[in-house]
C-alpha positions, 0 to 999 in steps of 0.5 A: 500500500505504501508503494502504491500510494507513493506512485499515485502521490508522485504522479500527482506532484508531476502533473501539478504546479509542484512539479518543477519545485519537486524536480529542483529538490531532487536535483539538490546536490549533497555530499563532498568532493576533493582531489581524490574523493568524489561523493557530491551527488543529487538527492535523486542519485543518492536514492537510486544508486545509494539507498537502492543498493541496500535494497539489492543487498536485502534481495541478495541475502534472501537469494543466497540463503535460498541458494545455500539451503533453500529452494535454489540449492540444487543446480536444476532449481537454480538454473531455471531463473537464468533461462527464464530471465533470458527469455524475458529479455530477448523476446521483448527486445525482438518485439521492439525491433520488429516495430522499430527496425530501420527507424530513428528509435531502433536504438531503444531496443533495450528499454523493454528488457528490464524488470523492476524488481522492487515493484514486481516483488511488491505486487507479489507480496500484495497477493500474500500466501496465495503465492508459493514461497518457491515462486517468490524466490524464483521471481526474485532470482529471475529479477536479479538475473534480469537486472544483471543482464540489463546492467550488462546491456547498458555497459556494452551498448549504452555506456561511454566506457568502463573505468578499468582502474576502478573496476580493478580496485572493486575486484580487489576489495571483493577478493578481501571480502571473500577471504573474510568469508573463508576465515569465518568472521561473524562480525557483520562490519567485516562485510558492511565496511568493505561493501561501502568501499565496493559501492564507491568503486563500482559506482565510479567504474561506469557499472550501475552501483546497485550491483554492489549490494548483490555482490556484498550479499554473496560474500556474507556467510549464511551460517558459521561453525558456531551456529551464528548467521551473519546473513540473518543478522544483516537481513533482520537489521535492514528488512523493515527500513527497506520495505517501509522507507527505501522502496516507497521513497524510490517509487516517489522519486522515479514515477514523477512523469508529467503526462502531456498530449504528445506523450499520449499520442506517442503510444500508437507510434512504433516506439510506444507499441514496441515498449508496451507490447514488449513489456505486456506480451514479450515478457510473459511469453519469453519467460514462460516459453523458456521456463517450460522448454527448459523443464521439459528438456529436464535441464531444470526443475519447476519451483515446488508447489507452482504451476506453469500457469502461475509462472506465466502469471508472474511473467506478466508481473515481470513486465513491470519495467519502470526504473531500469527501463526509464534509465535506458530510455534516457540513455537511448534518446537525446530528444526530450520528446522521444524520452517523454514518449518512451517514459509514458509508454513504460508507465502504461506497459508497467501499469498494465502488467501490474493489473493484468498480472495481479488479476491472473494470479489471483484467479489462478491461485486460491488463498491458503492458510491464514 
């Protein structure tokens, strides 16, 4: 509910006289910098690259726990999200190119590839115990793989270049974190402090900084010989701040899209059709087909307690693009009108995916338990 209210409030601000003051606020720079340290960024960037790294840390911790001792602990279960994410990325890109090949907007093929993990998991949480835990883990893993693929696409096709020196320093810090893991350090600060430096160097390397959250999570031990769990300690400490503050705040600052007549007309253009159909149709079709095919070929196993119909339903929810899609749209086009049309198409496609996916999953899955 907080997430939904944040989206509504943000859209209300964007289409009111408060739009420009709100954007000016988000553009306000905080931090400091000198000859060696550069930490002077806008409030918007601190939220998207800083606070969201904590969200990815939480998701990474949950994913690692499932990889080590849960639903993804076997190779056949762990590999399914990789196949699903691949289908869910390639199919929307092909649909977009079908509409835009040979046009000035063809470069935006990466826009419908991304799944917004925050909104998708939030919609699944709204459904509560109608959704098997295994399916939530599957979607979390799928969304992370999807995000990593989107980051790779941005690095290869939408970036001006990578800073190898910063990447090298990030790799060195991560190697130290893995050594701490092997030595069995249970104090969480052995992982949190290097994780902050990891975030800094990854941010300056040209790769999206939120990946530092996932990498930090993977370096944290699930359980040590004395029975303690650094992973659970960190998870319990950040779960409420993430759910009650970071995700709603993220929605508030990223969905402030000012709707204009030109944007509405852009839905019927190849750009708008490529994005909307790519998200609403391409995502579920790609995720379902590769999931079904990989299970039928006995390459992996289906999430326990979940049906293929439910996998198709969560595939629809994965069509919620929002942040990463908007980010790629900004990188794709220099013309403000094309950026605005793309943003509006992302909003329409994401809202459609959220509504349709919710209805489909609610109809497919009866409520169980209390």
